[in-house]
C-alpha positions in Angstrom: -39.1 141.1 247.8 -42.4 139.8 249.0 -42.4 136.3 247.5 -46.2 136.1 247.9 -46.7 138.8 245.2 -45.7 139.1 241.6 -46.6 142.0 239.4 -46.8 142.1 235.6 -47.1 145.1 233.4 -48.5 144.7 229.9 -51.6 144.9 227.7 -53.9 142.5 229.4 -56.6 140.6 227.4 -59.0 137.9 228.5 -62.6 136.8 228.2 -64.6 136.7 231.5 -67.6 136.0 229.2 -67.9 134.8 225.7 -69.4 138.0 224.4 -66.4 140.3 224.3 -62.7 140.7 225.1 -61.9 142.5 228.4 -58.8 144.6 227.7 -56.5 146.8 229.9 -53.9 148.9 228.1 -50.5 148.9 229.7 -51.8 148.0 233.1 -50.6 146.0 236.1 -51.8 142.5 237.0 -51.1 141.6 240.6 -50.7 137.9 241.5 -50.7 136.6 245.0 -49.7 133.0 245.8 -50.2 132.1 242.1 -53.7 133.7 241.9 -54.9 136.9 240.3 -55.4 139.6 243.0 -56.4 142.4 240.7 -55.7 144.6 237.6 -54.8 148.2 238.0 -53.9 151.2 235.9 -51.6 152.5 238.7 -50.1 150.5 241.6 -51.1 151.2 245.2 -48.2 152.6 247.1 -47.9 149.5 249.3 -47.1 147.5 246.2 -44.6 149.8 244.7 -41.6 148.1 246.4 -42.3 144.9 244.6 -40.3 144.5 241.4 -42.4 144.5 238.2 -42.1 142.0 235.3 -42.3 144.7 232.6 -43.8 143.5 229.3 -44.9 146.9 228.1 -46.4 146.9 224.6 -46.7 143.1 224.6 -49.9 141.2 225.3 -50.6 139.0 228.3 -53.3 136.5 227.7 -54.6 133.3 229.5 -52.6 130.3 228.4 -54.4 127.6 226.3 -56.4 124.7 227.5 -56.7 121.5 225.4 -59.6 119.3 226.5 -58.9 116.3 224.2 -55.5 114.8 223.2 -54.4 111.2 222.7 -50.8 111.1 224.0 -49.7 107.8 222.3 -51.0 109.1 218.9 -48.4 111.9 218.9 -46.1 110.2 216.4 -49.1 109.7 214.0 -49.8 113.3 213.4 -50.6 113.8 209.7 -50.9 110.1 208.9 -53.8 108.1 207.6 -56.1 111.1 207.2 -57.6 109.9 204.0 -59.6 107.4 206.0 -62.7 107.8 208.2 -62.7 107.1 211.9 -63.1 103.3 212.2 -60.7 102.3 209.4 -58.2 104.9 210.7 -58.4 103.4 214.2 -57.7 99.9 212.8 -54.9 100.8 210.4 -53.0 103.5 212.2 -54.2 104.2 215.8 -54.4 100.8 217.4 -51.0 99.6 216.0 -49.3 102.8 217.3 -51.0 102.5 220.7 -49.7 98.9 221.0 -46.1 100.1 221.1 -46.5 101.7 224.6 -45.8 98.5 226.4 -42.2 99.5 225.5 -41.4 102.0 228.2 -38.3 103.3 226.4 -40.4 104.1 223.3 -43.0 105.8 225.5 -40.4 107.9 227.3 -39.0 109.2 224.0 -42.5 110.1 222.6 -43.8 111.7 225.8 -40.8 113.9 226.4 -41.3 115.3 222.8 -45.0 115.7 223.4 -44.5 117.8 226.6 -41.9 119.9 224.7 -44.5 120.5 222.0 -47.3 121.5 224.4 -45.0 123.9 226.2 -44.0 125.4 222.8 -47.5 126.0 221.6 -48.7 127.5 224.9 -50.9 124.7 226.2 -50.5 124.6 230.0 -53.5 122.4 230.8 -54.5 119.3 228.8 -56.9 116.3 229.0 -54.9 113.3 227.9 -55.9 109.8 226.9 -53.0 107.3 227.2 -52.9 103.8 225.9 -54.1 100.8 228.0 -50.6 100.4 229.5 -50.3 101.1 233.2 -46.5 101.6 233.3 -46.5 104.2 230.4 -49.4 106.0 232.0 -47.5 106.3 235.2 -44.5 107.6 233.2 -46.7 110.2 231.6 -47.9 111.4 235.1 -44.3 111.6 236.3 -43.1 113.6 233.3 -46.0 116.1 233.6 -45.4 116.6 237.3 -41.7 117.3 236.5 -42.6 119.7 233.7 -44.8 122.1 235.7 -47.7 121.8 233.2 -51.2 120.7 234.3 -53.0 117.7 233.0 -55.7 115.2 233.6 -54.3 111.8 232.5 -56.2 108.6 231.9 -55.2 105.0 231.3 -57.5 104.0 228.4 -59.8 101.1 229.1 -60.8 98.6 226.3 -62.0 95.0 226.7 -63.8 94.4 223.3 -63.6 95.1 219.6 -59.9 95.8 219.6 -56.8 93.8 218.4 -55.6 91.2 220.9 -52.4 93.1 221.6 -54.4 96.0 223.2 -57.4 94.0 224.5 -57.7 94.1 228.3 -59.1 91.6 230.7 -62.0 93.4 232.5 -60.8 92.8 236.1 -57.3 93.8 235.3 -58.4 97.0 233.5 -60.5 98.1 236.5 -57.8 97.1 239.0 -55.0 98.9 237.2 -57.2 102.0 236.9 -57.8 102.0 240.6 -54.1 101.5 241.4 -53.2 104.6 239.2 -56.0 106.6 241.0 -54.6 105.7 244.4 -51.0 106.5 243.4 -51.7 109.9 241.7 -54.9 111.4 243.1 -53.1 113.4 245.8 -49.6 113.6 244.3 -50.0 116.9 242.5 -52.3 119.9 242.6 -52.4 120.2 238.8 -51.7 116.7 237.4 -54.6 114.4 238.3 -56.1 111.1 237.2 -59.2 110.9 235.0 -61.2 107.7 234.2 -61.0 107.0 230.4 -63.1 104.4 228.8 -62.2 104.8 225.1 -65.8 104.7 223.9 -68.8 102.3 224.2 -67.8 100.1 221.3 -64.6 99.0 223.0 -66.1 98.7 226.6 -68.6 96.1 227.8 -71.3 97.1 230.3 -69.3 95.2 233.0 -66.3 97.4 232.4 -68.3 100.6 232.2 -70.0 99.7 235.5 -66.7 99.1 237.2 -65.2 102.4 235.9 -68.3 104.3 237.0 -68.0 102.8 240.5 -64.4 104.0 240.7 -65.5 107.5 239.6 -68.0 107.7 242.3 -65.9 106.0 245.0 -62.9 108.4 244.6 -64.7 111.4 243.0 -62.6 111.1 239.9 -63.6 112.9 236.6 -64.3 111.0 233.4 -63.5 111.5 229.7 -64.6 109.6 226.6 -66.0 110.0 223.1 -69.6 110.6 222.0 -71.3 110.7 218.6 -68.2 111.4 216.5 -69.2 109.4 213.5 -72.5 108.1 212.0 -71.1 104.5 211.7 -70.0 104.6 215.3 -73.5 105.6 216.4 -75.0 102.7 214.5 -72.5 100.4 216.0 -73.4 101.5 219.5 -77.1 100.8 218.7 -76.3 97.3 217.7 -74.0 96.7 220.7 -76.4 98.2 223.3 -79.9 97.9 221.8 -81.6 98.3 225.2 -80.5 102.0 225.5 -82.4 104.8 223.8 -79.2 106.6 222.7 -75.5 106.7 223.0 -75.3 109.1 226.0 -77.7 106.9 228.0 -75.1 104.1 228.0 -72.6 106.4 229.8 -75.3 107.8 232.0 -76.5 104.4 233.2 -73.0 103.6 234.5 -72.3 107.0 236.3 -70.0 108.2 233.5 -72.0 111.2 232.3 -71.7 114.1 234.8 -72.1 112.2 238.0 -68.5 113.4 238.4 -67.0 116.1 236.1 -67.1 114.7 232.6 -65.7 115.5 229.1 -67.2 114.0 226.0 -65.2 114.6 222.8 -66.7 115.5 219.4 -70.6 115.5 220.0 -71.3 116.0 216.3 -74.6 114.1 216.0 -76.1 114.4 219.5 -79.9 114.2 219.7 -81.8 117.0 221.4 -82.4 114.7 224.4 -78.6 114.0 224.7 -77.9 117.7 224.6 -80.5 118.4 227.3 -78.9 115.7 229.5 -75.5 117.2 229.0 -76.7 120.6 230.1 -78.5 119.1 233.1 -75.5 117.0 234.2 -73.0 119.8 233.2 -71.1 117.4 230.8 -68.4 119.2 228.8 -68.3 118.9 225.1 -64.8 119.0 223.7 -65.0 120.5 220.2 -62.3 119.1 217.9 -62.9 120.7 214.5 -59.6 119.9 212.8 -60.1 116.2 213.6 -63.7 116.3 212.5 -62.6 117.7 209.1 -59.7 115.3 208.7 -61.7 112.1 209.4 -64.8 113.3 207.4 -66.8 113.0 210.7 -68.9 116.2 210.3 -69.3 119.6 211.9 -70.4 120.0 215.5 -73.2 122.5 215.9 -71.4 124.5 218.6 -74.0 127.3 218.8 -76.7 124.7 219.5 -74.7 123.5 222.5 -73.9 127.0 223.7 -77.6 128.0 223.4 -78.5 125.0 225.6 -75.9 126.0 228.2 -73.7 122.9 227.7 -70.1 123.7 228.8 -67.8 123.6 225.8 -64.0 123.7 225.4 -61.6 123.0 222.5 -59.5 119.9 221.7 -56.8 119.2 219.2 -57.7 115.5 219.2 -54.2 114.4 218.2 -53.9 112.6 216.0 -57.3 112.7 214.3 -56.4 116.4 214.5 -53.0 117.3 212.9 -52.5 120.6 214.7 -51.2 120.7 218.3 -51.9 124.4 218.8 -55.2 125.4 220.4 -54.7 128.8 218.8 -55.1 127.2 215.4 -58.0 125.1 216.6 -59.8 128.4 217.5 -59.6 129.5 213.9 -60.9 126.1 212.7 -63.7 126.3 215.2 -64.7 129.7 213.8 -64.6 128.5 210.2 -66.5 125.3 211.0 -69.3 127.4 212.7 -69.6 129.5 209.6 -70.1 126.5 207.4 -72.6 125.1 209.9 -74.4 128.5 209.8 -74.8 128.2 206.0 -75.6 124.5 206.2 -78.5 125.2 208.6 -80.0 128.0 206.6 -78.4 130.5 209.0 -80.1 129.0 212.1 -77.0 128.6 214.2 -75.0 131.8 214.2 -71.2 131.5 213.7 -69.0 131.8 216.8 -67.0 135.0 217.1 -63.3 135.5 217.8 -64.0 136.3 221.4 -66.2 133.2 221.7 -63.5 130.9 220.2 -60.9 132.5 222.5 -63.1 131.9 225.5 -63.6 128.2 224.5 -59.8 127.7 224.2 -59.1 129.4 227.6 -61.9 129.8 230.2 -64.3 127.5 228.6 -62.0 124.4 228.8 -60.1 125.9 231.7 -63.2 125.7 234.0 -62.9 121.9 233.9 -59.6 122.4 235.8 -61.1 124.9 238.3 -60.6 128.7 238.2 -58.4 128.5 235.1 -58.4 130.4 231.8 -59.2 133.9 232.9 -57.7 136.9 234.8 -60.7 137.5 237.1 -59.8 137.8 240.8 -59.1 134.4 242.4 -58.2 132.7 239.1 -54.9 130.8 238.7 -52.4 133.0 236.8 -51.9 130.7 233.9 -50.6 133.1 231.2 -48.7 133.6 228.0 -46.7 136.7 227.2 -47.1 137.5 223.5 -44.8 139.6 221.3 -46.8 140.4 218.2 -44.4 143.0 216.8 -43.5 140.8 213.8 -47.1 140.5 212.7 -47.3 144.0 211.2 -47.9 147.6 212.4 -49.9 147.9 215.6 -50.1 151.7 216.0 -53.6 152.1 214.7 -54.9 148.7 216.0 -57.1 148.2 219.1 -56.0 145.5 221.5 -59.0 143.5 220.3 -57.7 143.7 216.8 -54.2 142.7 217.9 -55.4 139.6 219.6 -57.5 138.6 216.6 -54.6 139.1 214.3 -52.4 136.9 216.6 -55.0 134.2 216.7 -55.2 134.0 213.0 -51.6 134.6 211.8 -49.4 134.3 214.9 -47.8 131.1 216.2 -45.6 129.7 219.0 -42.7 132.0 217.9 -44.7 134.9 219.3 -44.9 133.4 222.8 -42.2 135.0 225.0 -43.1 133.4 228.4 -45.4 130.9 229.9 -46.8 130.9 233.5 -48.8 128.3 235.5 -50.2 129.4 238.8 -47.8 132.3 238.8 -44.7 130.2 238.2 -42.7 130.8 235.1 -42.4 127.5 233.2 -39.1 127.1 231.4 -38.7 124.7 228.5 -38.5 121.2 229.9 -34.9 120.1 230.5 -35.6 116.4 229.6 
């Protein structure tokens, strides 16, 4: 067998653009060195000697991408969600994040977390850790072992947090740099990302130091932006010399100067959206979290119309649901409410658009990820939807829509990252 090539036969579904699903009925997808080489109805004779992974009548789709997930909040799923953002942080989140100085506790949680991501078909994820260097390094090591892809960031906070998770500014910057140097070249798909929690917990001195590291090592950035109205007012009081929230990040090279994700983006001004489009800053849309913490509804269509790159995030544990598939449904529903709220100004997003956001939209932050166009990493899920009802009279578009709405992880038969089959983690 030619080890360079792998061939898969199935119903192939993906979204090269947001507008529509691209479908190939019982066709062959050829993968060379982990990347898509082409999709064919019949195999060329020079490929016929290569064994075929035959998933006839099943579905092969790009695997899911989660742009925003707080690793140390994993045990808090479903807790404290009668509160709004700031009280929830103070009562639930900060106390939980304080536990990650205990490496044994961290190891137990993070092994379970990786099992969960594998289970729900998330193969690339943007992760916030706690402030703790050792548990951040543990998270890197476990992800590298698992075969899943991630951007992992040690959170930085040097103000407005309890003393047990309050950092010294110089230590915060130094430890962030040490993690960057240790892991920036260790894996092709598990990489460091600079992670100031948000402006209220980071002084200008800290933000400046982190921005300098981003530029020095060309490291991406992730943080939060305009999630909650009280948060925005807080930023105005803390940083009165800046015209808006986004300008604080932008001043310190943390807003698209290297690739950047900003989570939530519910209350952005038109100027902030314009700057995001200009700097190609990604918006991580986290509808489940925004519902749970009474934060609001992001006007996704407004961002898409402005050509801001958008992906989906679970935002564990503001969000309760680890599955990006379920977040797709929440994103569609949220956009319908926003459509009504705005006197039908911002059209709801369609199923194909939501699928795009949870695959290629977020995947583009990781490179050529989230689609089956030629040259893209073969990050894929094999779906058996036979238990969801009769399929004889359904189109492939209808089958994928039905799976998104009523399927779950039990329908996922196999998972692939860069053409490698990813078994359930052994740890």
